[in-house]
N, C-alpha and C positions, 0 to 999 in steps of 0.2 A: 626515497623522498627527503627532502630537507628543508625545514623552514627556517627563514633567516633569523628570526628573534628566539630561536629554540634553544640557544646556548643560555639564555638568561632564565629559562623555566625550570623548574624542579623536575627531576623525572623520579618516578616511585616504581616499584616492581609490580604492584598489582592494584593501583590508584582506586583506593577504598574511600568511603566516607569515613567520618570519626569512628575510632575503633569502639567496637559494641562488645559486650561481654555477657556471659550468662545466657538466657533465654533469648535476648536481643540478637546475639551473634548467631544462634541457632536458626533464629527466624530469618537472619538475613541470608544464611547458607540455603535456607529453603526457597527464599525468592530467587536467588542467584541460580539454583538448579531450574525453578520453574522457567525462569526466563531463557535460559540456556537451550532448554528442550522446546521451547516455543518457536525458536528459531531452527534449531538443529534438525528437528524431524518434521518441520512444517510440510514439506511437499513429498517426502519418500516413504511414508507410510499412510494408509488411509485415514483421513481425517486427522493428521498428524499435529495439525495446527491447534487442535482442540486441548491437547493433554496439557501443556505449559498454561494456557489459559486457565483452565478447569483447576488446577492446582494454586493459582493465584487466587482464582475465586473462593475456593474451600478454606485457602490459609486466611482469608480476610476475615472470617470468622473470629479469629483471635482479637481483632480490633474490638470486638464488644467487650471483651474479658480485661485486656491489658490497659486499653482506652490510651495509647499514647498520644502525647502532644503533637498534633499535626501542623499547626501554625497555618491554617488555611487562609489565603489572601483573595483578594478581588478576583486576580487572574485565574485562581483554582476555579473559582466560582464560574467565570466565563467559559472555561472549557467543560465543567459539568453541566452548566445550562445549555450548551450547544448540543451535548451528548441526549440530554433529556428532552429537549425541544424536539430533535430529530425522531427520537423514540415515541413520544408522545403523540405527534402529527400522524405517524405511521400507524401508531395504534388506534387513533381515532379513525382513521380511514378503514381499517380492517373492521373496527364494530360499525360503522356507518354503512358500509359497503356489503353487511351481513356475510363477512367470510368465516366467522366462526373462530375458531382457535386454531386453524391449521397454519395462519399467516403469522402469529405473534411470537414464534421463536426469534426470528430474525431482529426485528425493532429491540426485543427484550435484551438481547445481548448487548446492546448499547449500555442499557442500565446496569447489567451484571458487571461490566466493565469498570464501573465507577467505584465501588468496594475494592476491585484488584488495585486500582491506581491509588487508592488510599493506603492500601499494603505497602505498596512500592515506596510510596511517600515516608511512612513510617519504617520500614526496614528496606532500604534502596539495595538493589543487587549489585555485587561487585561488577565493575565495568569488564573485566577480563571475561567474565563469563558471558555478559550480554553480547559483548562484540565476537566472542569466539563462536557462540551459538548461532549469530547470523551468518558467519564465515562458513562454518561447518554446513549449515543448511543451503547454503549457496552453492557450495562444492558438491554436496549430494545431490541437489536439483540438476545442475549441470551435467554431473556424472550420469544420473538416471536419463536424462535426456540423450545423452551419447549413446547410452547403451540400447534405447528403444530406436534411435534413428538408424544407428550404424550396425547394430546387430539383430535386432528385431525387424529392422526395415520399416518401420512406421513412416508414414508420409510426414506425420505431426507429431512431435513428442506431447504427451498428455499425463504421465505419471497417473495419479490415482484419481485423476479429475478430468475437466474439459480442457483441451488443448489453449483455449482463450485463458481460463482461469491459470492453469499451470504455467503457461509461460509469462503472463504478466506478473505473478507473484514471483517467478523466477527471476524476474527482471527487477522485481522489488527488494528482494534479498540482495541481489548484486550491487544496487546502487546504495542501500543502505551501507554496505561494506566500504564504500567509498567515502560515505560520510565519516567511518569510524577512522579514516586514516590521520585525522587530527587527533585523536585519543592514542594511536598507535605509535606516532612519533614522538610521544611524551615518555614512552615507557623504556625501562633501562635495556630490555632486550629488544629495541625498538626495530632492528633489522628483520627479526623473526615475525614480529607482530605485524609490520608492514607488508612484508611478503604474503603473510596469510590473508590478510584483508585485499590485497591485491589480486590474488588467485580467486579468493571468494567473488571479488566484482566481475571478474573475467568469467568464472564458472557459471554465475547468475545469468548474467547477459547471454551467454553461450545457450543456456536452458531456454531463453526466451526465444532467440533466432531458432533453434531446431523446433520451437513449437509452431512456428509460422504465425505468431501472434502479432500482425502488423499494427495493430490499435498501440502496444507498448512502443512500438519504435517512434511514434509520432512525437512524443515527449522528450526525447533524448536531448534536442537542443535547451529545453527549459531546465532539465536536469543539470546539464552541464553549466548552464547560467546560476542555479543555486550553488552548485559547487564551487565556482569561481568567486560568487560573493561571500561565501563562506570563509574560503581558505586562499583564494587568488591574490590577495594583497600580500600575503607573506610567503610567497613563492619566489625564487630568484626568476629572473628573465629567462635564463637557460631552461628551466624547469618548465617554465609556462609553454615555451617553445616546442619542449620535448612533447609535453601533455598534447598539445594542438596536433603535432606529428602523430602520436600514438594513437589518437581519436579517428584522424584522416585514414591512416594505414588500416586500423582496424575495421572501419567501414568499407574500405576498397577491396580488403581482404574477405569480409562477410559477403560482400556482393559477388566477388568473383568466383568464390570456392562453390562449387554445386553442390557440395554435401550438406553445406548450411540451408539450403533451399530457400535463402533470401531472394536471389535473382528471380525464381520463378515466381514467388509470392508477390514481389513487387510488379513483374509482368503482368501477372494476374489481375491484380488491382487495376492497372491500366485498362487493360481488355476488359474488364467488368464495366468500368466507366463507360468505355467506347460502345459497349453492346447496350448499355441503358441508356445512353443518348439517343442512338441509333434506333431504339425501341425492339432490338432483337432479343434482349433478356431484362425481365425486371425481377426476376429471382435468383441472380448470382451472389455470391457475397456481398459484394459491394451494392449490388442493385437492389438485394433485399432490404439493406439498411437504408438507403434512398425512399425506398417505399414505405418502411416503418416511419421514418422520420416525417414524411409528409403524411402519413395518417395521424400521427401523433400532433402534428401541427394543427390539423383541422380539427381535431378534438379539442386541443387548447383554444382554439379561437372561438370552439361553441361555450364552452365552460372554463374561462380562465380563473374564476375566483374559486370555485368548490372542487373542480376537478370530477373525473368520473369514476373514480374508484377502480380497483383491478377488475371486479367483474363489468363494470359498466365499459371500462376500456374495452374488455373482450367484444362487448356487443357493438359498442361504437366501431370498433375495426371492422367488424363483421358487415355492419351495415354500409361502410364505405367501400369494403369490396364487393357488395351486392350493386352498389351504384356504379362501379367500374372506376373509383377514385383511385383505389390502390388495387394491386395484384391480390387474389387469394391466397397464392403460395405462401403469403407472408403470414397468414392466420396462425400457423401452428406455432409463432412465436408468442410467448405471453409477456413480453415487454418490449419496449421500443429500440433497445440496443444503442440507447443512450441514456446515461444516468439522469441528464437534467431535463430532456424532453419527457422522459418517463414520470418522474417526480412531478412535472408541471402538469401533464396530462392526467394522472391518477390522483393528486393531490393539490392540485391548483397552486395558486401564486404563494400559499403559506408553505406547501410542500416543497417549492422549488427553493424558498427563502432559508428554511431550514437545513437543506441539503447544502447551501452555500455557506451558511453559518457553520456547519459541521466540519467543513473543509477549511474556510478562510479564518475563523476565529482562533483555532489553534496554531494556524500557519503564521498569523501575525504575531502572536505570543511567542512562539519560537524564533522567529526572525528577529525580535528585539535581542536575544542573546549572541547574534552573529558577532557583535563587537566586542564579545567578552576576552579578557585577556588569556583566560584558562581555556586552553585548546580542549581540554576534557568536557568542560562545559559546552563549548560551541559546536564540539562533534554530535551532542545529544540535540542541541539547536537545529543543526543542518539536517540531522535525521528526521526531526519532526517536520521540517519544512518539505522534505523530500517525500515523505509519507502522503502529505496533502497534495504535492505537485504529481505525483504518480498516479493517484486516485483520480485526480481530476482528468489526466491523460487517459487512463483506462475507461472512463466514464463517456469518453466521447464516442468510443464504438460498442460499448457494453453496458449493459446496467450491472455494474459490478456488485453492488450492495443486495442484488437479488440472489445471491448466491451465498450459501454459509462460509466458504472460504474467504469470500470479500469482506463479508461482516467481521469474522473473527480476526483477521488480519488487521483490518484498520482499526476496529474499537480497541483491541487490547495492545497492539503495538503503541497507539496512542497513549493509552494508560501508562504502559510501561516507559516511553520515552518522556512524558511529561511529569511522572510521578518521580522518576529518577533525576531529572533535571532540577525539580523543585528541591528535593532531598539535598543535592549537591551545593544548590544557591544557598541553602539554610545552614551549611557548615558554619 
């Protein structure tokens, strides 16, 4: 990979923020290791995505002792406000709906990610650890998916979670590796770093393909658009054409090779739609989603301002099934399999608003750094935008934030990318 203006940019062996000494240097090593583990073992061990995040949270206690100057700005407040608002509305719904303490853990994690972000801002991880952790994690998830599919003969790779969660998060790790290419080309050993990021990207995407999680594939054009917006102007025409050819070839191979399972999953989706329209089946994978979306839309129309709460949602869906509006076969699902409809139905218009803010506020702030002449800063900005774009995509066919893995990966990667970006801008 070659950027036209790269010759005019300095290269460094391990792109770090200003040199730190003593305890500060030790804390930087701690955040570096935490972030590396957060990516590297996210999907290959049970709850692997939790270890690095918990390390960051525990490490943030040092802020109470050392009280480093963070230089917080209005934009930091905007990101923190978006996270607090989402958590607050979710917690209010849990209280109002009488759910007890069983549901508070997921929204609380957004609040717990805030001190982790402040720790990262104060003692930013070395970028080599951050990006290599993502690459190792993507390669590991793709390898695990290959083992499960080719050796264990599983129909859909799932790792230590559900195939949808595994496949989409594997895709996330892969596309974040593509964001890291901007950083990789500035390194002294750039050929090795670029190769690592490319292999990581390919492995992460393979993990998604072998999981059969079709929802993650819908957003690929938008992911490519973000990458082009971030890097496209700095690529030669030959490289642009090569990239387009590579994407097309990859798509054709993924569809043509039966081992990937892509062709059968795509054909199954068309079959599900056809059978739903004909009335033959309303509980296939796609048909059930149509039924849940229809039910959620009915509930939204009845209570658009306050929503139903989780318990009320279950009761409302049961009533719709009793009336024959939706098929009773979808009652086993506790959410609408669409992040936005689910938030609207359960938490009303305010719930939808804070969900959109959670994705769009950081996205806009990250996107402002797409014009940075520093490719290392821009790589973090591209990664931040891709995080929101990927989650918006995942949320179209799955209530992704209803799962621990979905919450942890979004909240803490947002904390890592934003904290690291802000630390580097303050250099």
